MOPAC internal coordinates of N, CA, C and O (Angstrom, degrees):
PM7 1SCF
backbone

  N    0.0000 0     0.00 0     0.00 0    0    0    0
  C    1.4432 1     0.00 0     0.00 0    1    0    0
  C    1.5230 1   111.25 1     0.00 0    2    1    0
  O    1.2310 1   120.75 1   149.77 1    3    2    1
  N    1.3171 1   116.17 1   -30.23 1    3    2    1
  C    1.4498 1   120.10 1  -179.40 1    5    3    2
  C    1.5303 1   110.57 1   -66.69 1    6    5    3
  O    1.2310 1   120.09 1   141.16 1    7    6    5
  N    1.3327 1   117.44 1   -38.84 1    7    6    5
  C    1.4624 1   120.22 1   179.58 1    9    7    6
  C    1.5266 1   110.82 1   -67.08 1   10    9    7
  O    1.2310 1   120.19 1   147.14 1   11   10    9
  N    1.3375 1   117.24 1   -32.86 1   11   10    9
  C    1.4647 1   120.96 1   177.54 1   13   11   10
  C    1.5227 1   110.22 1   -61.92 1   14   13   11
  O    1.2310 1   120.41 1   135.54 1   15   14   13
  N    1.3086 1   116.83 1   -44.46 1   15   14   13
  C    1.4707 1   120.49 1   178.86 1   17   15   14
  C    1.5233 1   110.83 1   -64.46 1   18   17   15
  O    1.2310 1   120.34 1   142.37 1   19   18   17
  N    1.3077 1   116.96 1   -37.63 1   19   18   17
  C    1.4595 1   121.64 1   179.13 1   21   19   18
  C    1.5268 1   110.32 1   -63.54 1   22   21   19
  O    1.2310 1   120.21 1   130.06 1   23   22   21
  N    1.3307 1   117.20 1   -49.94 1   23   22   21
  C    1.4548 1   121.06 1  -179.74 1   25   23   22
  C    1.5213 1   111.63 1   -66.69 1   26   25   23
  O    1.2310 1   120.23 1   143.27 1   27   26   25
  N    1.3221 1   117.17 1   -36.73 1   27   26   25
  C    1.4562 1   120.84 1   178.08 1   29   27   26
  C    1.5267 1   111.03 1   -63.36 1   30   29   27
  O    1.2310 1   120.38 1   138.11 1   31   30   29
  N    1.3328 1   116.89 1   -41.89 1   31   30   29
  C    1.4699 1   119.21 1   178.87 1   33   31   30
  C    1.5212 1   111.10 1   -64.75 1   34   33   31
  O    1.2310 1   120.18 1   138.89 1   35   34   33
  N    1.3237 1   117.26 1   -41.11 1   35   34   33
  C    1.4637 1   120.20 1   178.48 1   37   35   34
  C    1.5274 1   110.03 1   -63.46 1   38   37   35
  O    1.2310 1   119.95 1   137.02 1   39   38   37
  N    1.3246 1   117.70 1   -42.98 1   39   38   37
  C    1.4590 1   121.64 1   178.79 1   41   39   38
  C    1.5260 1   110.70 1   -62.70 1   42   41   39
  O    1.2310 1   120.26 1   136.59 1   43   42   41
  N    1.3069 1   117.11 1   -43.41 1   43   42   41
  C    1.4591 1   121.51 1  -179.70 1   45   43   42
  C    1.5218 1   111.32 1   -63.41 1   46   45   43
  O    1.2310 1   120.35 1   136.53 1   47   46   45
  N    1.3240 1   116.93 1   -43.47 1   47   46   45
  C    1.4668 1   120.79 1   178.48 1   49   47   46
  C    1.5325 1   110.18 1   -64.70 1   50   49   47
  O    1.2310 1   120.42 1   137.93 1   51   50   49
  N    1.3160 1   116.81 1   -42.07 1   51   50   49
  C    1.4620 1   121.09 1   178.82 1   53   51   50
  C    1.5264 1   111.26 1   -60.75 1   54   53   51
  O    1.2310 1   120.62 1   133.92 1   55   54   53
  N    1.3316 1   116.41 1   -46.08 1   55   54   53
  C    1.4630 1   119.85 1  -179.58 1   57   55   54
  C    1.5256 1   111.48 1   -66.13 1   58   57   55
  O    1.2310 1   120.16 1   142.64 1   59   58   57
  N    1.3285 1   117.29 1   -37.36 1   59   58   57
  C    1.4612 1   119.74 1  -179.93 1   61   59   58
  C    1.5105 1   111.29 1   -66.11 1   62   61   59
  O    1.2310 1   120.06 1   145.66 1   63   62   61
  N    1.3085 1   117.49 1   -34.34 1   63   62   61
  C    1.4581 1   120.25 1  -177.93 1   65   63   62
  C    1.5280 1   113.07 1   -81.63 1   66   65   63
  O    1.2310 1   119.84 1   156.04 1   67   66   65
  N    1.3272 1   117.91 1   -23.96 1   67   66   65
  C    1.4589 1   119.55 1  -173.39 1   69   67   66
  C    1.5213 1   114.28 1  -101.77 1   70   69   67
  O    1.2310 1   119.71 1   155.25 1   71   70   69
  N    1.3239 1   118.16 1   -24.75 1   71   70   69
  C    1.4618 1   119.92 1  -175.13 1   73   71   70
  C    1.5220 1   109.41 1  -123.12 1   74   73   71
  O    1.2310 1   120.81 1   -54.20 1   75   74   73
  N    1.3298 1   116.05 1   125.80 1   75   74   73
  C    1.4573 1   118.95 1   174.19 1   77   75   74
  C    1.5241 1   108.53 1   -89.30 1   78   77   75
  O    1.2310 1   120.41 1   -36.25 1   79   78   77
  N    1.3107 1   116.82 1   143.75 1   79   78   77
  C    1.4621 1   120.54 1  -175.19 1   81   79   78
  C    1.5243 1   111.90 1   -64.61 1   82   81   79
  O    1.2310 1   119.93 1   142.97 1   83   82   81
  N    1.3228 1   117.73 1   -37.03 1   83   82   81
  C    1.4703 1   120.14 1  -179.87 1   85   83   82
  C    1.5285 1   110.55 1   -63.46 1   86   85   83
  O    1.2310 1   120.62 1   141.00 1   87   86   85
  N    1.3143 1   116.42 1   -39.00 1   87   86   85
  C    1.4623 1   120.42 1  -179.66 1   89   87   86
  C    1.5231 1   110.65 1   -65.53 1   90   89   87
  O    1.2310 1   120.55 1   136.33 1   91   90   89
  N    1.3192 1   116.55 1   -43.67 1   91   90   89
  C    1.4657 1   121.11 1  -179.49 1   93   91   90
  C    1.5213 1   110.32 1   -64.71 1   94   93   91
  O    1.2310 1   120.13 1   132.41 1   95   94   93
  N    1.3195 1   117.36 1   -47.59 1   95   94   93
  C    1.4717 1   120.79 1  -178.96 1   97   95   94
  C    1.5244 1   110.37 1   -63.17 1   98   97   95
  O    1.2310 1   120.41 1   138.34 1   99   98   97
  N    1.3304 1   116.81 1   -41.66 1   99   98   97
  C    1.4622 1   119.83 1   178.36 1  101   99   98
  C    1.5189 1   112.37 1   -61.25 1  102  101   99
  O    1.2310 1   120.35 1   136.48 1  103  102  101
  N    1.3182 1   116.94 1   -43.52 1  103  102  101
  C    1.4669 1   120.66 1   179.35 1  105  103  102
  C    1.5208 1   111.89 1   -65.60 1  106  105  103
  O    1.2310 1   120.87 1   140.61 1  107  106  105
  N    1.3336 1   115.94 1   -39.39 1  107  106  105
  C    1.4668 1   119.52 1  -179.78 1  109  107  106
  C    1.5283 1   110.11 1   -64.47 1  110  109  107
  O    1.2310 1   120.12 1   135.23 1  111  110  109
  N    1.3247 1   117.38 1   -44.77 1  111  110  109
  C    1.4574 1   119.25 1  -177.78 1  113  111  110
  C    1.5288 1   112.63 1   -73.97 1  114  113  111
  O    1.2310 1   119.69 1   158.05 1  115  114  113
  N    1.3157 1   118.19 1   -21.95 1  115  114  113
  C    1.4570 1   119.85 1   172.48 1  117  115  114
  C    1.5255 1   109.86 1   -67.19 1  118  117  115
  O    1.2310 1   120.65 1   147.57 1  119  118  117
  N    1.3170 1   116.37 1   -32.43 1  119  118  117
  C    1.4684 1   120.81 1  -178.54 1  121  119  118
  C    1.5246 1   111.46 1   -73.64 1  122  121  119
  O    1.2310 1   119.78 1   158.10 1  123  122  121
  N    1.3176 1   118.02 1   -21.90 1  123  122  121
  C    1.4652 1   120.70 1   177.62 1  125  123  122
  C    1.5114 1   112.03 1   130.68 1  126  125  123
  O    1.2310 1   121.47 1   -22.09 1  127  126  125
  N    1.3268 1   114.79 1   157.91 1  127  126  125
  C    1.4615 1   120.71 1  -175.96 1  129  127  126
  C    1.5312 1   112.21 1   -63.98 1  130  129  127
  O    1.2310 1   120.30 1   134.92 1  131  130  129
  N    1.3296 1   117.03 1   -45.08 1  131  130  129
  C    1.4690 1   118.89 1  -176.73 1  133  131  130
  C    1.5199 1   111.45 1   -68.39 1  134  133  131
  O    1.2310 1   120.27 1   146.37 1  135  134  133
  N    1.3014 1   117.09 1   -33.63 1  135  134  133
  C    1.4600 1   120.06 1   174.96 1  137  135  134
  C    1.5194 1   110.13 1   -63.63 1  138  137  135
  O    1.2310 1   120.75 1   140.03 1  139  138  137
  N    1.3306 1   116.17 1   -39.97 1  139  138  137
  C    1.4646 1   120.81 1   178.07 1  141  139  138
  C    1.5267 1   111.03 1   -64.57 1  142  141  139
  O    1.2310 1   120.45 1   135.34 1  143  142  141
  N    1.3178 1   116.74 1   -44.66 1  143  142  141
  C    1.4694 1   120.59 1  -179.45 1  145  143  142
  C    1.5215 1   110.29 1   -62.30 1  146  145  143
  O    1.2310 1   120.22 1   133.24 1  147  146  145
  N    1.3189 1   117.18 1   -46.76 1  147  146  145
  C    1.4661 1   120.92 1   179.64 1  149  147  146
  C    1.5199 1   110.53 1   -63.82 1  150  149  147
  O    1.2310 1   120.20 1   138.11 1  151  150  149
  N    1.3311 1   117.23 1   -41.89 1  151  150  149
  C    1.4672 1   120.73 1   178.62 1  153  151  150
  C    1.5158 1   112.14 1   -62.23 1  154  153  151
  O    1.2310 1   120.19 1   136.79 1  155  154  153
  N    1.3210 1   117.25 1   -43.21 1  155  154  153
  C    1.4645 1   121.20 1   179.46 1  157  155  154
  C    1.5155 1   110.82 1   -64.58 1  158  157  155
  O    1.2310 1   120.14 1   137.72 1  159  158  157
  N    1.3212 1   117.34 1   -42.28 1  159  158  157
  C    1.4728 1   120.72 1   179.12 1  161  159  158
  C    1.5238 1   110.03 1   -62.79 1  162  161  159
  O    1.2310 1   120.09 1   136.96 1  163  162  161
  N    1.3224 1   117.43 1   -43.04 1  163  162  161
  C    1.4681 1   120.54 1   179.97 1  165  163  162
  C    1.5261 1   110.77 1   -63.32 1  166  165  163
  O    1.2310 1   120.27 1   137.49 1  167  166  165
  N    1.3231 1   117.10 1   -42.51 1  167  166  165
  C    1.4648 1   120.40 1   179.76 1  169  167  166
  C    1.5203 1   110.87 1   -64.77 1  170  169  167
  O    1.2310 1   119.88 1   136.43 1  171  170  169
  N    1.3323 1   117.83 1   -43.57 1  171  170  169
  C    1.4668 1   120.94 1   179.44 1  173  171  170
  C    1.5208 1   110.56 1   -62.96 1  174  173  171
  O    1.2310 1   119.99 1   135.84 1  175  174  173
  N    1.3199 1   117.61 1   -44.16 1  175  174  173
  C    1.4671 1   120.29 1   178.74 1  177  175  174
  C    1.5242 1   111.34 1   -63.58 1  178  177  175
  O    1.2310 1   120.15 1   141.35 1  179  178  177
  N    1.3260 1   117.33 1   -38.65 1  179  178  177
  C    1.4594 1   121.34 1   178.46 1  181  179  178
  C    1.5257 1   110.94 1   -64.50 1  182  181  179
  O    1.2310 1   120.43 1   137.04 1  183  182  181
  N    1.3221 1   116.78 1   -42.96 1  183  182  181
  C    1.4674 1   120.54 1   178.84 1  185  183  182
  C    1.5244 1   110.25 1   -64.85 1  186  185  183
  O    1.2310 1   119.87 1   137.51 1  187  186  185
  N    1.3213 1   117.85 1   -42.49 1  187  186  185
  C    1.4733 1   120.23 1   177.66 1  189  187  186
  C    1.5205 1   111.35 1   -62.63 1  190  189  187
  O    1.2310 1   120.24 1   141.31 1  191  190  189
  N    1.3192 1   117.15 1   -38.69 1  191  190  189
  C    1.4654 1   120.98 1   178.50 1  193  191  190
  C    1.5275 1   110.33 1   -63.83 1  194  193  191
  O    1.2310 1   120.45 1   137.20 1  195  194  193
  N    1.3329 1   116.75 1   -42.80 1  195  194  193
  C    1.4655 1   120.73 1   179.05 1  197  195  194
  C    1.5297 1   110.58 1   -64.19 1  198  197  195
  O    1.2310 1   120.17 1   137.90 1  199  198  197
  N    1.3178 1   117.29 1   -42.10 1  199  198  197
  C    1.4665 1   120.76 1   179.49 1  201  199  198
  C    1.5169 1   110.25 1   -62.19 1  202  201  199
  O    1.2310 1   120.28 1   138.07 1  203  202  201
  N    1.3169 1   117.07 1   -41.93 1  203  202  201
  C    1.4774 1   119.94 1   178.21 1  205  203  202
  C    1.5251 1   111.56 1   -64.03 1  206  205  203
  O    1.2310 1   120.37 1   141.10 1  207  206  205
  N    1.3299 1   116.89 1   -38.90 1  207  206  205
  C    1.4648 1   120.27 1   179.29 1  209  207  206
  C    1.5253 1   111.05 1   -66.20 1  210  209  207
  O    1.2310 1   120.36 1   140.94 1  211  210  209
  N    1.3223 1   116.92 1   -39.06 1  211  210  209
  C    1.4635 1   120.80 1  -179.16 1  213  211  210
  C    1.5191 1   111.07 1   -70.35 1  214  213  211
  O    1.2310 1   120.32 1   138.29 1  215  214  213
  N    1.3352 1   117.00 1   -41.71 1  215  214  213
  C    1.4703 1   120.48 1  -177.04 1  217  215  214
  C    1.5158 1   112.95 1   -72.36 1  218  217  215
  O    1.2310 1   120.38 1   152.73 1  219  218  217
  N    1.3085 1   116.87 1   -27.27 1  219  218  217
  C    1.4600 1   120.42 1   179.14 1  221  219  218
  C    1.5130 1   111.13 1    86.90 1  222  221  219
  O    1.2310 1   120.79 1     0.56 1  223  222  221
  N    1.3384 1   116.09 1  -179.44 1  223  222  221
  C    1.4630 1   119.74 1  -176.85 1  225  223  222
  C    1.5347 1   111.28 1   -71.57 1  226  225  223
  O    1.2310 1   121.61 1   -37.34 1  227  226  225
  N    1.3046 1   114.53 1   142.66 1  227  226  225
  C    1.4684 1   119.77 1   176.95 1  229  227  226
  C    1.5238 1   108.86 1   -90.05 1  230  229  227
  O    1.2310 1   121.38 1   -39.48 1  231  230  229
  N    1.3036 1   114.96 1   140.52 1  231  230  229
  C    1.4629 1   119.30 1   179.82 1  233  231  230
  C    1.5004 1   111.05 1  -110.16 1  234  233  231
  O    1.2310 1   120.10 1   180.00 1  235  234  233

């Protein structure tokens, strides 16, 4: 689990340095509203999945 956090931090830092949020949002909305909605839902679900993996099982 420790290596997962290490790789996740490196990935997060890499994405923050290479992609600006305005550029990503602009490109998504150029592709269309439904593409944006689906993309946002996928990103939110992915973030929730990562948070659950980091927090571990609830008892």
